[in-house]
C-alpha positions, 0 to 999 in steps of 0.5 A: 156841263157834264163830266166823268172822272175815271176812278176805277183803277187798281193803282198797282204802281202806288202800292202799298198805299192803294192796298188800303185806300183807292188811288183817287182818295189818296190825300194830297195836302189836306184833300183827296185827289178826287176832291181837288178834281171835283172842286176845280171842275165845279169852279169852271161850271161843271155841275153834273159829275159821274165817278166811274168806279170799280176797285173799292167803289164803296169807299168812294161812294161813302166819301162823297155822297151825292156831291152836295157838299161840293156844289155839284150833282154827283153820281157813282157809276159802278162797273161790274167788271173792268172796262178800261180807259173809255169803256166805262162811259158806255154805262152812261150813254143815256145820260151823256147826251151832250158834249162832256169832259172825261178825265183820269182820276189820277191827274192834277191840273190847273187847266181851264176846263171851260176853255177846253170844253168850249174849244171842243164844242166849236171843233167838228171832231167828236173827240178832243184829246188834251195834250201836254208837252213833257221835257225830259233832260237827256243824260248824255251828250249827243254826238254828230259825225260823218264817217270816222270824224266828229262834226259836232256835239250837243251837250245833254239836249232836252227831249221833248214829247207831246203826250196824252194828258188823260183829259178829253172832251167827247160828243155823244156820237163817239158812242158808235165807236165804243163797244158796250160793256167791254174792256176798251182803251182810249188808245184803241178808240183813237186808232179806230177813229183815225183808221175810219178817217174820223177826225181827232182834235188836240187841245194843248194844256199850257197850265200845270199838269201832273200824273200821280200814277207812280210813287215819286209823282205822288211824293211830288204832288205832296210838295207842290200842293200848297203852291198850286192847289191849296 
């Protein structure tokens, strides 16, 4: 099975760490973020992995080599210019001739990649979006009223949101919607497909999930490494 990891971001929200090291190589516990991702993909049967790179690409290439140390065939795909969150795969369309998984290089998750992939293969949709329910504590009581009179109060209710989790399964026919070698975002792709009536499916991730795009999330990842990823 094939997978693409988007590892070309600037990591602006993680400065000053990313001024020296590209975000996907930042250490979490004893391993780099990308190492954790690659090992988890390999565990679930993904044996061909492309790393879509841009910023500090040579660091990533030198770190991983051909991927044999991780039990996978690893290829570096280098963007000559920034191509966004889905544009980079257009450089690989000749190789991605079957359904493939794509994920952001700053995601840590215990999702069963194989189950998600098999779900997508059975779906008629050419794009399956991994989603995650996020629960955020609300800091204030929510007041209910009619006119000038209070009718009820809900003390600090949790706010629930279903977010895009940065993990997707795509089928080759998706390339007809993505312009070649242009900056193009996953949000643009989803909106375009919905506008055209092309179905987009979702796969809810129940397992542990963390986006480490910000300093506080990176610090959290350090704390949970032993529990979930060692």
